[in-house]
C-alpha positions in Angstrom: 0.0 0.0 0.0 1.3 3.4 -0.9 1.2 5.9 2.0 2.5 8.9 0.2 -0.9 10.5 -0.6 -1.9 10.3 3.1 1.5 11.7 4.2 1.4 14.5 1.6 -2.2 15.5 2.6 -1.3 15.6 6.3 1.9 17.6 5.6 0.0 20.1 3.5 -2.7 20.3 6.1 -0.2 20.9 8.9 1.7 23.6 7.0 -1.5 25.4 5.9 -3.0 25.2 9.4 0.2 26.8 10.9 0.3 29.5 8.2 -3.4 30.4 8.6 -3.1 30.4 12.4 -0.3 33.0 12.5 -1.8 35.1 9.6 -5.2 35.1 11.4 -3.6 36.2 14.7 -1.8 39.0 12.8 -4.9 40.0 11.0 -6.9 40.1 14.2 -4.3 42.2 15.9 -4.1 44.8 13.2 -7.9 44.9 12.8 -8.2 45.5 16.6 -5.6 48.3 16.5 -6.9 50.0 13.3 -9.0 53.1 13.2 -12.8 52.7 12.9 -13.0 53.2 9.1 -10.1 50.9 8.4 -11.5 48.3 10.8 -14.8 48.2 8.9 -13.0 47.8 5.6 -10.8 45.0 6.9 -13.8 43.3 8.4 -15.5 43.3 4.9 -12.3 42.1 3.2 -11.6 39.3 5.7 -15.2 37.9 5.8 -15.9 38.2 2.1 -14.4 34.7 1.3 -16.8 33.2 3.9 -19.9 34.4 2.2 -19.1 34.2 -1.5 -19.3 31.0 -3.4 -15.9 29.6 -4.6 -16.9 30.1 -8.2 -17.3 33.8 -7.6 -14.0 34.1 -5.8 -12.3 32.3 -8.6 -13.8 34.6 -11.2 -12.8 37.6 -9.1 -9.2 36.3 -8.8 -9.1 35.7 -12.6 -10.1 39.3 -13.1 -7.7 40.7 -10.6 -4.7 38.7 -11.7 -5.3 39.1 -15.5 -2.4 40.6 -17.4 -4.7 43.4 -18.5 -5.3 44.5 -14.9 -2.7 46.5 -12.9 -1.8 43.8 -10.4 -1.4 41.1 -13.1 0.6 43.3 -15.4 2.9 44.4 -12.6 3.6 40.8 -11.6 4.3 39.9 -15.3 6.6 42.9 -15.8 8.4 42.6 -12.5 8.9 38.8 -12.3 8.2 37.7 -15.9 5.4 35.3 -14.6 2.0 35.3 -16.1 -0.4 34.3 -13.3 -3.4 33.6 -15.5 
């Protein structure tokens, strides 16, 4: 029996759990210390992935990272990598 798929899944889950834990703590800290207007904006940005369906988030990411958009063209110009 090949155990690599299980090992790989557990490894990826552990790394992503650790990364999300520390990024979540940092996001909560900066949201708590932010001014009221910025706090509301951060709250919207951080809870948006929870309420949008994955297809909508994927479509928005495709739009955002397209080479015709500022972020996508900057990454392509700076690093020579086309994200979409």
